[in-house]
N, C-alpha and C positions, 0 to 999 in steps of 0.2 A: 209678456207671458211666453212668447215663442222662444225667447232666449232661455228661459227656465226649462222648457220642454226639450230644447236642443241639448242642454247640459245633462238632463236626466237620461236622454237617449244615449248620449256619448258614454256616460257612466255605466249604463246597463250593457252597452257594447263591450266596454273594457272588461267588465266583470265576466261576461259570457266568454270572451276570448281567454281570460285567465283560467277559468274553469276548464275550458277545452284543452288548453296547453297542459294543465296539471293532470287531466285524465289521460292524455296521450303519453305523458311521461311515465305514469304508473303502468299503463298498458305495455309500453316498451320495456320496462324493467321486468315485468312478469314473463315476457317472451324472450328475454336475453339468453344468449347461449351459455351453457354451463361452464364453470371455471375448472381448470386443472391446476393443482398446486403441486410443485415439485421442488426439490432442493437436495442439499447434502448436509450431513452432520459430521463435524470434525472436532478433534480435541484441541487443547491449547497449542499444540505444536503444529496444527494444521493437517494432521493425519486423519483419514476417514475412520469413522467409528461404525463397525459392522454390528448388527443386531441391537442397535439402540431402538427404543420404542419411541415413535413419533406420535404425538396426540394432536387431534384436531377437534376443537370444541366449537359447536355452533352457538353463537351468542344469543340467538333467538330461542331455540328449543332447549339449550343446555345439553344437547346430545353430544357424546364424545365418540369419535372413531379413532382407531389406532392402526399402525402398521410398523413393521420392522425395517430397518435399513439393511441394504445388501452390502456385499463386499466393498464396494467403492464408497459406502456411506450415503448412497442416494435413497430417496423415498419419493412416493408419488400418491396423490389422492386425485381421483377423477370424478366427473359428474357432480360437481358441487354447485348447488343453485346460486346463480349470480346475484340474487337479491339478498342473500344472507351474509352476515359478518362472522368471522372466525378468529379463533386464537389458536396458535400452533406452538408446540414446544417439544423438546426431546428429553428423554431420561435414559441413563445407562449407568450401571455399577454405582448407584447412589448419587450420581451427579444429575443436575437438571440445567438445561439451557435457559436463556432468557425467553420469555413468552413474547411472541410477535403477533401482530394483528393484521387481518385482511379486511379492508373496508369495502362495503357493498357499492360505494360510489366509484370505485376503481373499475374502469371499463375493460381492463385487460381480461382476456379469457385464459391466458397462460401466465400464472404467477409463480415466481421463483423466490423461495426464501431459504437461505442457508442458515443453519443453526450451529452454534459453537458452544462447547463446554468450557 
């Protein structure tokens, strides 16, 4: 009987450790530093596209933010919750870039995504 008790105690210990680790992982994600997304929008020739609209869609809330590119084609979104996932794309003069994704498991706080028409 002591062998059975030892196995049950060991299994309970492993289960408790797994729950503790899972809880710490979730807590660490909730307190992660916010992300910054930046990049450039260019045309087929590689030239910067000024005044393109860059869209950022939060996959969890479905909320969409947008901004315009500046003269050098750059854009920037700040204070993005690190635990969310996003899709980003650009549109200008009836053209649309490919949609790119940002994964919440990526630990980087500075994310660079260049978009091309």
